[in-house]
N, C-alpha and C positions, 0 to 999 in steps of 0.2 A: 120402932125407933122414934116416930113422931116427926113433925116438920123440923127440918134443920135450919139453923140460922145461917145467913149468907156470910161468906168470907169477904171482908173489906179491909183495905189498908188502914193501919192504926190500931186494930183490935189486938187482943192478946189471945193466943191459943196455947194452953198448957204452960203458961209462963213465958212464951216467946212472943215478941213484938213482930207483927206482920207488916211487911212493906208492900211494894207494888207487885201486881201480877206480871210475871216475865215470860210465861209460856202457857199455851192452852193446846193440848193434844187431843187425840181422839178418845182417850180413856182417863186422863187426869189433867190437873192444873198445877202450876208451880208458882210460888210466891217467894219474894225475898223475906228473910226472917233474921232476927237477932236475939241473942240470949244474954246471959250475964258476962260472957267473955267476949274477946275480940273476933272470934271466928265468924266467917261469912257462912250463913246457913240458908237452907231452902226448906220451905213447907210444901209438902205435896199432899193433895187431896184428890179423891176420885170424882169423876163426873157422875152425879147421882140424880140429875134432874129428870123430869118427865120425858120419856122416850129414849133415854140413854140405854145402851146395850148392857145387859146384866154382867158381861165380862168385866166391865169397869169396876164393879164391886168385888167380884170374885178374884180378879187379878190383883187388886189392891191388897186384899187379905193375904194372898199368896206372897206378895212382895214384902209385907210386914214380917211374915214368918222367916222368909229366906234372907232378907237383909240382916236380920238379927244374928244369923249364923256365919256371915261372911266377914272376912278380915283381909288386910293386905293393901298394897298400894294400887291395885287395879279395880277396886270397888269403892263407892262412896261410903264414908263412915256414918253409921246410923247414930243419931244423937238421942232421939226419942220417938216413940210411936204409941198410938192408943186411939181412943174414941171419946168425943166430947159433944157438946151441943152443936158443934159445927160439922160433926160427922167423923169418920175415921181420918187419921192424919199420920204423916211421917215427917219428922224433922231430920234432915241429913246435912252432911258437909256439902258446901257449894264448891264445885270443882272449877278452879280458874283455868280457862282455856276454851278453845273452840271445838265444835263437833266436826265429824268427818263430812257432814253435809256440805259445808262451805268448800272444803278441799275437793270434793267430788265434782263441784261445779266447774273446776279448772281442768277436768280430765278431757283428753288423755294426758296423763302425767309422765314425766321422765321415768325411765325404768328404775333408776336408783331410788327415787322417792317412793315408788310403789313397793319396792323390795323392803325398804326401811319400815314403811307403814305396816305392811303385811307381817313382817317379823314381830313387830311390837304388838299387834293385835293377837297374833298366834300365841305369844308369850302370856298375854293377859288371859286368853282362853284356857291355856294350860293351868294357870294358877286357879282359875275358877273350877275347872274339872277336878283338880286335886281336892277341892272342898265339896265334892259330890253334887255339884250344881251344873246343869246344862242351861245356857241362856235362852235358847229357842226363839230369840227375837233380835238377832244380830243384824243391824242395819246402820246406815251412816249416822242417823240421829242419836243412836244409842252408844256411839263410840266417841269419847271425849279425849282430847289431846292436851295434856298439861304443857305449860310453856317450855319445859325441858324435853318434851317429846313423849313422856310416859303416857300410856293408854289407860283410861279408866272406862269400864263398861257400866252402863247405867240401865235402869228400867227392867226390873225383874218380875213384872206382872204376869208374864207368860212362861217363866222359868220353871224348870223341874228340879226338885231337890230330893235326894234319896232319903233324907231324914224327916220329911214332912209328907202329909197326904198330898197327892197331886190334885188340887182343887180344880184346875183347868180341865184335866181329863175327866174328872167326875161329873162336871157340870155341862161340858160342851163336847159335841161329837163332830163338829166341822172344824177344819184347820183354821187356826187363829194366827195372826201375824201379818207382816208385810209380804204380799204374794210373790214379789220378785225374789225374795231371799229364803223362802221355805224349802226345806229339803224334801226329797221324794217320800221319805218315811213319815214326815210330818203331814204331808198331803194325804197319806194313807191312814193317818190317825195314830201313828206310833210315836211315843215320846220317851225321853230319858237317855237317848244314845248321844254321847258327846260328839260323834262324827257328824251329827246334824249341824252343829256349829261350824264344822269344817266346810260343809257345803256352802253355808252362808258366807264364810270367809272367801271361798272360791269365787262367789258372785261379786264380792267387794273387790277382789284383785282384778277380776275381768273388767269390771266397770271402771276402776281407776286407770287401768292400762289402755282400754279400748274406747272409753268414752260412751259406752252403751251397756245395757244389761243383757246377760246371756240368754234369758228367757222372757224378756219384756216384762210387762206388768199385767198379767192376765186378771180379768175381773170375775172369772167363774172357776169353780173347782175343776170342771172339765178342761179349762185352759191350763190350770196348774198341773194337771195330771200328765200333760204332754212331756214334762221333764222326766217322767218315769221311763220313757222309751226313746225320746228324741234327744240328740246331742245339740249343744250350742255350736254356732259357727266357730271354727278354731281361731284363737286370737291372732295368730300369725297371718291369717287370710285377711284380717281387718287392718292389721298394723305390721307390715312386713319386717320392720326393724326389730321386732321382738325376737329374742333368742329361743331356740327349741327347749332349753331347760326351763324357761319361765312358763311356756305353754304346757310342758309336762306337769309342773306343779299345779297350775290352775285347773287343767282338765282332770287331774287325779282327784283334786278336791271336789270336782263337779260330777264325779261318777254317780250314776243312778243308784247302784247298790252300795250301801255303806261299807260293806266288806272290801270293796275295791278302792276305797279312798285311803288316805293316810290313816293309820290307827290312832295317832295322837297329834294334838296341835304342836307339841314340842318338835315332832319330826318335820312339820311344815316350816316352823321357825328355823330349824337347822338347815334345811335345803335352801331357804331364802337367804340365809347368812353365808352359805357355802355353795354357790351355784356350780362350781367346778366339780362338786361331789355328786351332783344329781345324775342318776342313771336314766338316760333319755331312751324312751321306747318309741314305737310307732305313734303313740299318743302325742308326743311332743313334736314329731316331724310332719304330721299330716297337715295339708292345706285345705282339705275339704271335709265336711262332716259326713259321717256314715249315712247311707241312704235309708230308704223305706224298708229294705230287706232286713237290715240290722235292727231297726225299730220293731219290726214284726217279730224277729227272733226274741228280743227282750220281752215283748208282750206275751209271747207263748211261754217263755221261760218262767215268767211271773205266775202264769196259770198253774204250772206243774210243780213249782217249788215255792216254798215260803221262807223268806229270810228269817233266821232265828231272832228271837227277841234279844234286846240289849241286856247287859248285866244290870241288876237292880241298882248298883251304885256305880256312877261314872268312874270313881277312883279304882274300882275293881277292874274295869275295862282297861284303864291306863296301866294297871299292874301286869296285864298280859302283854304289854308292848313297851317294856322298859328300854331306856337308852343306857347302854353299858359302855363305859370307857375302859379300854385296856391300855395302861401306860407302859410303854415298852422302852427299855434302856438299850438303845442300839449299840452302845459302847461296851456293854457287859458281855464277855465271852462265855459266860456260864450257860452252856447248852442245856444242862439239867434244869436250871431255873426257867429258861425259855420254854422247855417242854412242859414244865409244871404250870406255867402261865397258860399255855395253849389248852391244857386239860381243864383248867379252871374255867376258861372262857367257853370251851366246848360244852361243859356241863350246863352253864347258864343259858347259852343260846339254843340248846336243844329243847328247852322247856316249851317254847312257842315260836312259831314261824314269824311272828311280828316283832321279835326283839331286834333292835338296831344296835350294831356294834361299831364303835369308832376306835381305831387303833391310833394311839397318840404317842408322839415323841417330842421331847423338848431339846431344841438345839441351842447350845450356849453360844452367845455371840463372841467373836474373836476379841482378845484383849486389846483395848484401844479402839475398838470399833472397826468398821470396814472403811478402807481408804476411799476417798472420792474417786469415782470412775472405775472402781473395782467391785461393783455390785455383782459381777458375774461369779465371783468366788462364793458369795452368799447364796446365789441361785443354785450353784453347783452343789453346795453342801445340802441345801434344802432338797434338791432332787435326789441326791444320794440317800438321804434319810427316808424319803418317800419310798424309794425302791427297797430299802431295808424293811420297812413296815409291810409292804406288799409281800416280800419274801417270807417274813415271819407269819403272816396270815394265810399263806398259800395252803398249808396242810389242813386248814379248817374247811376248805372247799365250799365257801359261802357264795351264794349268788350275788351279783354285783349290787343289787338294790338293798342288800342287808348289811353291807359293810362300808365304812368310810375310813379315810386315812387323813391324818392332819399332823403337821409339824408346827410346833410353837417355837418362838424365839424368846429366850429369857435366861438371865443368869441364876434365877431362883426357880429351880424345877418344880418344887412343891407349890409355890405361889402361882406359877403358870398353870399347873394342872387344876388347882382349886378355882382359879378365875374361869378357866374354860368349862369346868364342870358346872359351875353356877349358870353361866351364859347358855350352855347347851341343855339345861334341864336334865342333867344326868341323874339316873336312879341308882347306879352302882359303879364304883371305881374298882378295877382289879389291877394290882401292881405287885411287883416282886420286892422281896426284902433282900438286901445285899448281906453278904456274910460279914462277920466281925472284922473290924480293922481299926487302927488307931485313928484314922481320919474320920470314920463314921462315929466313933465314940466322942471325938472332939467336936464335930460340927453337928451331930445329930443326923438322922436319916430322913430321906424324902418321905418314906412310907409313914414314919411316926408323925410327921407334921400333917400329912394328908389325913391320917386317921383322926388326929386331934381337931382339925378345923373343917373337915368336909361336912356339908349339909345333907349328904346322902350316905347310903351304906358303902362300906369299904371292905374289900377282901384283900388281905395281904398274903401272898403266896410264897412258900419256900419249897425247895426241891423235896422229893419224897423222903429223903433221909432226915429232914427236919420237920417241924410242926407247922401246919397252916391253920390260920384262924380267921373267922369273920367277925368284924366289929361293926355294930349298927349304931 
């Protein structure tokens, strides 16, 4: 490559005017940049001086490839990348907003703030995993918050992509990344499992709520390996005001075995958004960590069994744990349709034990609204609908942790279902088609609107005497 020219403010790189250096990290440097348009940009270059770690160059090459394949509001927009007399470079969108580092300095934070942050980070991870990328370096400095609260994940130098060679794995055999946030499988050298990012998310939630890191900041691989067998101190033993459902979520994310964690980031986001739906186990109730005997059992178990490798593509892993919405019309007396819906749901959830089912109903508000002081009527109707949903799902005999129940309020049932499906990262909506009627022909059906506007698959079910079809 020859000797590289140094980057200085005022020069041009690939047609972009370079401004002041605004950040210097362990692997790269960031500079202000501007092009022909008004957009605020960043120039990123790797640290390639004498004595720098070779991961600086390899990670930068990986980030150039991966950023070019990513899109959406949760990743910075790639403007240009290449190599010139100044070395390799990336020009990208400059995100307006602060990183999670500054917020973490205020920890422990109020629970509602932790919930909101966690839900938004989980949603960003879900969008990333759908694109077959695992971040593998989720830490406060790599989580940016736009002024409106939307999360953007940055720095893909250690990321895994199912669509590119894994340069990091090919070149390095020791765990790379921030020691406090590495998952057990990363410590063991396994990459590409989206549940690794969920472990790091659990570390962030723990730190934001408790004001400390669950495993500290070990400086050696031996120190990092302790998380393979030893649990962190339960959050509620540090902060007694934390509810058991929150501890359940955090400790499930921090399970040593990836198979014991949440299967998808979407399910973490859902539980943070709906804490009343969290199935609390002993994990959420305990106030002391398990002792040496439990750690020894984990160690012996690891000797005799090997956790299976992750799917080659993160999106394939997500496909085994879809979120299914069953939209139930509690006012429809058609038992044949109700049974057909159950059969359709049973077929879907029988495919894999990681499928999450949400039974959904839309409660139309009373005409003229609820009179002041009469909120008890609305609560009673809401409770009645929840009981109807539980009754509808009872024949499915699902364990508590695999089914959720939710009642929405809205005069437009289709719009309410569509909004909820988008927010909950639904993969499939199952709903019934009403029979012919003058009102249906005049106003249109809920099912036809959902089919037309849903961003996920939709199955419209009719009783056995009629036809059923799936529309993707």
